[in-house]
N, C-alpha and C positions, 0 to 999 in steps of 0.2 A: 499549653501556654497560648493565650490569646492576646492579640494586639489591640490596644485601645486606640481611640482617635488621635491622641497625642503622639503615640509611638509611630503611627502611620505618617503623620505630618513631619516628624523628625526624619524618618527614612526618606520621604519624598524630597525634603530639603537637602539632605546629604547627597542624593542622586543628582539633583540639579547643580549643586556646588561642584561635585566631582566631574561630571560629564559636560556641564554647560547646557544652556537652553537650546543651542543650535544642533547639537548631536542627538538629542533625545528623539525627535520625530524620525530621523533616519534609522535609529535603532528599533523603534516601534514598527517601522515599515518592514525592515528586515525580519523582525520577529513574526509579523503577520504573513510574510511570504513563506517563511519556513513552516509555519503551521499549515498553510494551504497546501504546500507540497506534501507534507506528511499525510494530510487527509486524502489527497489524491492517490498516494501510494498505498494506503490502507484500502481504499476502495478498489484499486486495481488488483491487489493481492486477493481480495475477496472474490472478484470476478474471475481471476485465474483459477482459484480453487473450485468454483462452480463449473467452469468449462472442463477442468481436469476430471471431475467426477462424472460429467456427462460423457466424456470421451471413454472413460473406463466402462461405463454402462453400455455404450455402443460396441466396444470391443468384446464385451461378454456376449452380446447378442449375435454379432457377426464373427464367426471363427475365422482365423487366418488361414489362407490357402497354403498348403505345404507342397513340396515337390511331388510327393506321392499322390496327393489328391489331384494335382494338375496332370500328372502322367495318366492317371486312371480316366480322366475325362477326355483327354486327347487321344487315347489309344483306340484304334478302330477294332471293332469286333467282327469276326467272320461268321 
């Protein structure tokens, strides 16, 4: 179902009648702010995923020191 030009004009007129011409700019501003916040969160989650994969790669390269390995290295040999 596609909207023709007359249907769009009718919808716009109904919105103006229902909400008034003074509230529409505020609604559009809030909508734009919401979209910008959403984009920032998506970008941050992508960055978090990249850092998490690099941390996993570093963890695989550098093994964790256990108590046994620490004791072996600190123990004096005679």
